[in-house]
N, C-alpha and C positions, 0 to 999 in steps of 0.2 A: 983864932980870932979873925984872921983875914977871911977865912971861909965863911964865918958867920956873917961878916959884913957883905961878902959877895952874895950869900944866899938872901940876906935881907934886902940888898939892893935889887936883886933879881925878882924877889917876891913883890917888892914895892912897884917895880916896873910892870910886872904882870897885873897887879891890882889897878895901877893907873891905866894900863892898856885896856883892861876889861871894862873899867869905868868909862873910858872914852868910847869904847866900842858900843857899850850899852847906851850911852848918850846919843851917839850918832844914829843908832838903830831907832831909838825912840823918836828922835827928831824926824827921821825919814818916815816913820809910821804916822806921825802927826801930820806931816805934809801930805802923805798919801790919803789920810782920812779927810783932811781938809779939801783936797782935790776931789775926792769921791763925793763929799757932801755938796761941793759946788756943782759938780756934774749932775748929781741927783736933783738939786734945786732947779737946775737948768731944764732937765728932762720933765720934771713936774710942771714947770712953767709952760713948756712947749705943749705938754699934754693938755693943760688947762686951756691954752689958746685954741688948740685943735678942737677940743670939746665944745668950747664956746662957738667956734666957727660952724661946726656941724649942727649945733643946737639952733643957731640963727638960720642956717640953711633949711633945717627941718621946719622951723616956724614959717619961713617964707613959702615952702612947698605946701604946708598945711593951709596957709592963708590963700594961696592960689587955688587949691582944690576946693576950699570952702567957697571962694568967690565964684568959681566955675559952677559948683553945685547950686549955689544960690541963683545964678543966672539961668541955669537949666530949669530949676524949679519955678522961677518966675515965668519963664517962657511957656512951660507946660501949663502953669496956672492960667496964664492969659488965654492959651488955646482952649483949655477946658471951659473957662468962663465964657469964651465966645460961642462954643458949642452949646452950652447951657442956655445962653441968651437966645440962640437960634431955635433951640427946642422949645423954649418958653414962648417965642413968637408964634411957632407953628401950633402949639397947644392953644394959645389964645385965639388963633385964626380958626382952629377946629371948633372951639367952643362957640365962636360966633356963628359958624356954619350950622352947628347943631341947634343953636337957638332959632336960627332962621327956619331950619327944617321942622322943628317942633311946631313953630307957628303955622307953617304951611300944612303940616299933618293935621293939626287941630281944625284948620279951615276945611280941608278935604273931608275929614271925618264928619264934620257937621253937615257938609254937602251930601255925603253918602247916606247919612241918617235921613235927611229929607227925601232922597231918592228912594230909599227902602220903604219908607212909609207910602210913597206914591206907588211903588211896584206892588206892595201888599194889596192895595185897593184893586189894581189891575188883575192880580192873580185871583182874587175872589171872583171878579167878573168872569175870568177865563174858566174857573172851575164850574161856575154856573152854566157857561156855554158848553163845556165838555160833557156835563151831565145830560144836557138836552140832546147833544149829538149822539151819545151812547144809546139813549132811549130810542132815537130815530133809527140808528143802525140795527138795534135789536128788532125793531118792528119790521124793517125792510128784510132782514135775514129770515124772519119767520115767514114772510110772504114768499121769498125765493125758495125756501125749503118745501112749502106747500106746492108751489108750481113744479119744481124739479123732482119731487118725490124722494130726495136724498137729504140726509142731515148735513150740517156743515163739516163734521168730522169725516163722514163718508166721501163727500166731495173733495175734501183736502187729501184724503188717502188716494183717491182715484187720480187726482192731479199729480201727486207726488210720484205715484207708480208710473204714470205716463212719462213724466219728466225724467225719471230714473232710467227707464228703458231707452229713451232717446239719447240720454247722456252716455249710457253704456255703448250704444251703437256708434255714436260719434267718437267716443274714446277708442273703441276697437279699430275704427277706420284710421284714426290719428296714429295709434300705436303701430298699425301695419305700415302706414306711410313713413313714419319715423324710422322704423326698422329697415325698410327698404332703402331709404336715403342713407341711413347709417352704414348699411352694407356697401352701398355704392361708394360712399365717401371713404370707408375703411379700406376697401380694395384699392381705390385710387391712391389714398395716402400711403398704404403699405407699399405699393409699387414705387411710388416716389422715394420713400425712405430707403427701400432696398436698393433701388437704382443709384441713389445718391451715395449710399454707403459703399457699393461696389466700385463706383467711379473714383471715390476718394481712396480706396484701398488698392493702390497700384502695386501689387506684389509680384515679385519674380518667383517662378516655380523652379525648384531644384529637384530634378529627377535623378536619383542615384542609380547607377547600374551595379551589376554584381562583380565587375572587374575594374582594376585600376592599372594603368601603365606607368612603369618607372623607366625613365630614360637613362641610358648608360653612356659613359664617355667613349667607349669603344666596345667592339664585340669580344675583345680579350677578357673583359670584366665578367662575361658569362661563365667562363671556366672557373674564375676565383669564387664566384657566387655559388656554383655547384660544389666546389671543393673536392678533395680526394675521396673517391668512391661515393660522392654525394653527401658527405657528412655535413657540409655547411648548409645546403638547401634543406636537409632534414631537420637540422637544429633551428633554422629560421621558421619552418612550417610548424614545428612542435612548440616553439615559444610564442608564436602569434596566433595559431589556429586558422591560418588561411593557406591556400594552395599557391605555390610559386611555379609558374609555367615559363620555362625557358624554351623557346622555339626558334624558328628561322627569322623572326621579326628583327630587322637590323637595329642594333643599338637600343634594344628595349626588352624588358621582361614584363610578364603579366602577373598581377596578384588577383586571385579569384576567391570570393567568399561572399556569403549572404549577409554577414554581419558587417555593416559599414564601419562600425567603431573599431573592430579588430583589423579590418582591411586598412584603415587609415593609420593605425599604429604600425602595421607592417610596412606601409609605404614610407612613413617618416623614418623608421628604424633602418630600412634598406638604404635610403638616401644618405643617412648619416654614415653607415658602414662604407658606402661607395666613396663618400668624401674623405673618410678617414684612411681608407686603404687597408686597414687591418681586418680581415674577414676570417674568423675561425669560431668554432662553437662557443668557447668561453666568452669571446668578445661579443658575439651575437646575443647571448643571454644578457650580458651586462647592458648593452645598448637598448635592448627591448625593455628591460626593467626601468631604465632611465626614461625612456620615451613614455612608458605607462605612467610613471610618477609625474612627468611634465604634463601629461594629458589630464590629470586631475585638476591642475590649475587652469588648463585650457578650457575644459568644459565648464568650470565655475565661471570663468570670464565670459564664455558664451551666454550662460544663463543670466549673469548680471547685466550684460549688454542688452539682452532682450527686455529685461525689467526696466532698464534705463530708457530704452527706446519707447516703451509704452507708458512710462511714468507711473509705474506700480511700485509703491514703497513698502517697507516693513515685511519683506518675505524672508522666511527662514533660509539659512545658508544651505541646508540640505536640499530644499526645494529648488534653489537656484542651480545647484549642481545637477539635479535631475533634469531641469529644463535644458541645461547645456548638453546632456547626453542625448536629448531628442534631436540635436543637430546631426547625429549619426544614426538616426532611425528613420526608416521610410515606411509608408503605408500606401499600397497600390502605386508605388513609384514616387509618391509625393513626400517631400521632406517634412517630417512631423513638426519640427520647431517652426519652420516657415508657415506651415498650415496653422499651428497654434497661435502664432503672432497675428495672422490674418483674421482668425476667428475672434481674437480679443479686440482687434481694431473694428471689425464689422459690428460686433455686439455692443461695443462702447459707443460707436457712432449712432446706431439705432436707438440705444438707451438715451442718448443725449437728445435726439429728436423727439422721443416720447416722454422726456422729462422724468425718467425713473433713475434708479441708482446706477450711475455710470461706473464707479469703482468696482462694485460687485460684478457687473456684467463683464468688464474687462478682465478682472482677476479670474473669474470662472472660465471665461473663454480661453485665456492663456493656459490654465491648468487642466482643461477638460481631457487631454490625452496624456497627463503626467504619468499614468500607470504604464504606458508603453515604454517608458525608460527602463523599467525593470521587469516587464512581464515575461521575459525569457529566463529570468532568474528566480521568479516567485510563482507559487501556485495561484490560480484564479484568473479571472478576466481582467483586462486593463481597467475596466470601470470599477470593479471591486477594489483592486489594488490602489487606484487613484483616490477613492473615497477614504480608505484607511490612511493613506499617506497625508492627505490634506488635514484630516482630524488629528493625526499624530503630531504634525508640525504647526498646529495652532490656527488653522484657517477657520473663519466663522461658518456657522451652519448655513447662512444664506449662500455663501460661495460654494459650500459642499453640495447643497441641494441643486443649485443651478448647474453645477458640473455633472451631477449624477443623472440629470434628466436628458442629457444630450443624445442618448440612444433610444429613448422611449421606454426604458426599463422602469422608470418612476413617472408618476403623473406630475406635471409641473404645477406648483402652487404659487409661483411668483412670475411677474412679467420678465424678470431677468433670466429665469430658466428657459422660457420660451425663446427669448432672443438668442441665447447661446445655442440652442438647438437649431434655430434658423440660420445663424451665422456658420455653424458647422456644415450644414447642408449646402449653403452658398459657396463656401470655400472649396468643398469637395466637388461641386457641380460645375465649377468654371471650366470652360473648354480648355483642354490641355493641362488641367491641374493634375489629373491622375492618368496613368497609362496602364494598360494590361497587356499581357501576352496575347497575341491574336487568337491562339487556340482557346485560351481561357475565356476570352471575350465572346467568341462564337458559341462556346458551350453554354455560357450563361444566358445568352439570348435564346438559344434553342430550348433550354430548360424553362425559361419564362414562357415562351410560346406553348410548349408542351403542357405546362401547368394550366394555362388559361383554356386550352382546347379540351382539357379533361372534363370540363363541366358540361352537363346536359343542355342541349339547345344551341351550343356554340358551333357556328359554321366555319369561321376562320379567325385567326388571331395573328397580329403583327406587332413585333417589338420594334419600336422606333426611338429616335433621339438617343442613340447609343445605349438603349436598354433602360432609359429613364421613363418610358411610357409604353404601355401595352394597349393596343386597340383591338377590341373584341367585337366581331360581327355575329349577331345571333339570328336565328330563324324566327321571323315574326309570327309564323303559324304555331310555333311551339311555346313561345314566351310572350307574355303580355308586358305592357310598359312597367307595371309595378314589379313584376318579376325581374325585369332588366335592372332595376335599381338595386334589388337585393343581390343579384348576380355580381354586380360590380363590387359590392361590399364583401361577398364571399371570396371572390378572387383576391381582393386586397389582403384579407386575413390569411388566406392560404400562402400567398407570396411572403407575407411577414413571417409565417411559421416555418416555411421550408427553404427559403432562399437566403443567401448572404449577399448583400449588395451595398454599395456606398450611397449615401443620400436617401432619396425617396423615389418611388415608382408610381406614376399616375396610371390609374386603370380607367379606361374609357370604353363603355359598352354602347354599341350602335345598333339600334333596331329601327328598321324602316319597312313601310308597306308601299309597294309599287302597283299601280293599276295601269295596264297597257291595253290599248285598243287600236285597231287599224281601220282607217277610212278607205273604203273601196270605191 
């Protein structure tokens, strides 16, 4: 019984506790819901206020933009209205002017009508007078034909023929006079142009020899250069292709060779070996190869410097390298690159004076001996090689033609070709520009005199002006004046065919008749 009461009391207490717990939870939930509803209403109210504020702000912005647009429209409308009014005034003014002109035109038209009627009457009178004059002229012409015994057509033909003959004679005299004046002026102008070009081309002449000297720090270095049993000197000569001469010259050795390019490589390589101190065959080959590689850049720089000096653009890289190689090429002792630069300058200067194509003349002048850069490595003359090289590397036909004519193998078709030929002769003919070995020089003069003396009727011949002129004295009893003219041409042709010479040779034939008598 007591246990039942205890259980009943415990169960009632649990029920009461459960009921109380449920009551408090429900009240807490109701309070939380009420609080949430309150906050929700607050958020909604704030959102509505913000929305109203943004709406009012948008309305104000729209009103401002509308007001601004209305003002701009009114401003534009006023401007357009003013322009239209201005145009209207101008149109009105033009209409008034047109009305005035129409009135003036009507008045002038009426006046012209009156004048035409007056002129018509005068023309009728003139026609009547002209008919009377024609009749009189016909009568007079008939009388003149009877007197002269010639018809009018025959007299006209005679007069025309006579006037034509006189005109032809006068024209012939005028042409002769103009040609003579043109020749005199051309010769004078040509001399002035050539003289001016030569004065402006103040070039230095670089005459290369066949030997180069390399200075040594001491005579002991000669033994190291020769090497054991001469192995070093043999290695150097084999790698460079030049002869190394070690003699009694104090503190110097000599490099000998006809190829300036190889000789320069040998000189630079030997100087590097002397500065380094390590001289043996393997090191010699290494240094020579390195110097050759450096020389590729050096010759390219030489060519580009020449192009820059003459202001010649857009030249192929390979042509620039070949121009650089000309720095180490000589012709009759004259440096070919320096000669080519001078030819380009002379040709360009004369082209400017004559108002022809200066760039073509300068380009062709600089490139005229380009074949000499590789003529020892390729078959053919330097002219043929040069023509092929210029065409291969994209030079124009005008430049190729001007370059091809400088030795007379082709007939010049342009003024630039003639100028390049003249510039080449001028550069080669300058005093001191070229040098020859004395023996070769004497033989050439003797050959020239011998060739001129081989012709019939020649008494004596003299080579003068360093072989650039040959004067031939002929027997006046065997050759007439006309034959002397042909003799000079024959000698010139034979010289061209048989001799090799720089520039040109002038042939002068002298024929004279002397009459001597003594007074006793």
